C-alpha angles and dihedrals in degrees: 000000000000126000089247092055091047089053094049088050091051088050095050090052092054103254089122127024124242096252094118092069092043088053094050089048088053091052090050091052095049109113106155126100100242128171095267090054091052091045089054090049091051095044097049099030098053087055092056089045088057093043093055094042091054095044096048101037087075088068089060098040099046091077089050090052087051093054093046103040106022103049091137091063094046092261095306115133110215111262093243095052093044092051090052095047094050095038098049094079087055092055090051091046089053091053091046095050093053096043098043092042090055093043092048091059097037098047106018136257098270096055093050107032110102097029091090090052091056088054091052091051092050094046093046094051093047093049090054093050103041117136133178137249121248084243130013122011118051134204089265091055096051090043091052091053095049091047087059090052089047090049091058090059092046091048090053092054093063102065094031099051092041096053094041095051093042093051095048094048133089122239094252095053106025094100094045093049092047089049092051089052091050094043088068084077087072094048091049091050091049093047090051086064096042092050092046090052092048094050093044090052092051090053099038099116091042093054094048088051096047125000092209086074083081086080087077091046102054092044092054094047091052093044094054088070090074093065101076092039094052090046092060106035092098092053091054095045091052097043110127121237115277109263090226093054090044090051105034099036110019093033087217104151096180094051091048092050094049092048093051092047087053094050095046098037083234136143102237107164125236122235096255104173119105090237092056093044095052092045090052092048090051093047090051091047093050095046089050093049094047098038114117113168095188091053093045092051092049093046093050097046096041084082112086096219089057096040090049090061094050089050088051095050092045099045094048093048090047094050094044094051094053090066098029096055094029086066102029100051090046100034090125089070091053092044088052089056088049093055101255094122121055136178098269132113124318092257093050093049092051092044094051093045091052091044089053092051091051091047091054091046093052099042100043118353101060098034091052091060092051095048086058092048092054098040107032094090091046101042099029129229100272094049092051091048094050090049094047096050090043094053094042090053091054094042096051091049089052092049090049099046097041099032099123093041089050091053089064091057105045098180089055090047089051092048093052095043093048090049087057090054092046090056096045087064100030083053140026100349088070101032096048083061096046104045101058088053090061113028098063129069121257095255092064104018100108093042093049093045086050094053093047090049092048090051088056089049090056087059088049092052091048090050095045095054099030092048096062091046099043096042089061096056114119098013148057121289110283096021095094090208095173096053096107092054091045090056088053089053089053087053092057092047090054089054090056087051089055089056094046092054087075088074096066127075129234113254101179114140094359125123119234087251093056093047090050091049090050091052 
């Protein structure tokens, strides 16, 4: 018999009162926006802002690195080198998602949350300050390494922030709160463009005089990513343990009650009698002694109905990220096809590329997230995901089939492309993050979310390296002659994502306890 069963038995016999269930019920009924809810949003959301800023800033600084360090190739970084530079953060992210997901379940949310942000701060600072040896390793080599380290921290933020937000939220607002956290990815993406435009403007005359002054620009742009991370590190390190982890895994009634009282600004009383305290201490000790995360994970996913859901969350995220990162990390090439980059000066090219990224973010990227925030509790996760995958399939097929015709009508090209960005985020890019944070029980939630997210990152890695190779088929380097066909491939992949969505359940309006009982 497990410690959890022993504890329930003790509770039934009257050794401990029934306040834990009352406490969790109070958390489910909490609908007000109190200070703790706002603190949770700031703590988790700022991390995702930093994650997105650090991930997508590389798309804007790679052209600068080309102008500085690859003058002999007219500013073009070799495709292999560029792919590794952009993709190394994804490798690190995959590692971080798996490792921190496991640690979050095995050791608790409170002990782990904040470590990933420390790694992000370290990685960002080192990226901004990389140098080169007189012989051997270059700036690009060191930058590639430190982006791997940065990626580990970014990856750790996915399962930790998802589970922390999910387990502190009520049933009627959980999807909305998790969507708000994830929507900060859109704000981070947008601010990467805004910061780059500001720094470019400040250094305009210096860049025109000497292109090597871009070395200041890209380092400042990268370093700014540290500011939001440093500002919230204290909040993460002082975040209390999730009441559901305290109750469901640690069997610590008093800790769960105190956590819920803090979250609801309520007055749930602790069990103060000596008998109850001793029983609680015994239950906690028994749970700790018998807890085996590896065994719990294997037992849960040895059942097909549970494994099927993990396959569903992992496969949809994998398929989504092939297209999402294939487009996002190489957006400058699409913008070039749309006419945002001309044959002007170095400064003019960089300015127009960054302005194009900002335009796409404002028109499609950011609005898509907020449509999900306001509609996810009304439409449900599954419906939004079906709609997003379906629309993306259609839009990518249009972009592929009419690519050259659209190039002649830039406003129409911009409209179709921004619609695709919109339905990424008012669609599977948000729901693939939300669903794994809800559909699995507390004891395996962070691990399962980490596996799902890591599957997505595999798709991102595939896209990052394959995009640069495939896009060059049939043309000279830098022409991206195969881009129309590649967009068509993305359309087919989105169609597969639509089909895989049938594997996941709908969780709208259900408490985490109800979802766990159904599983």
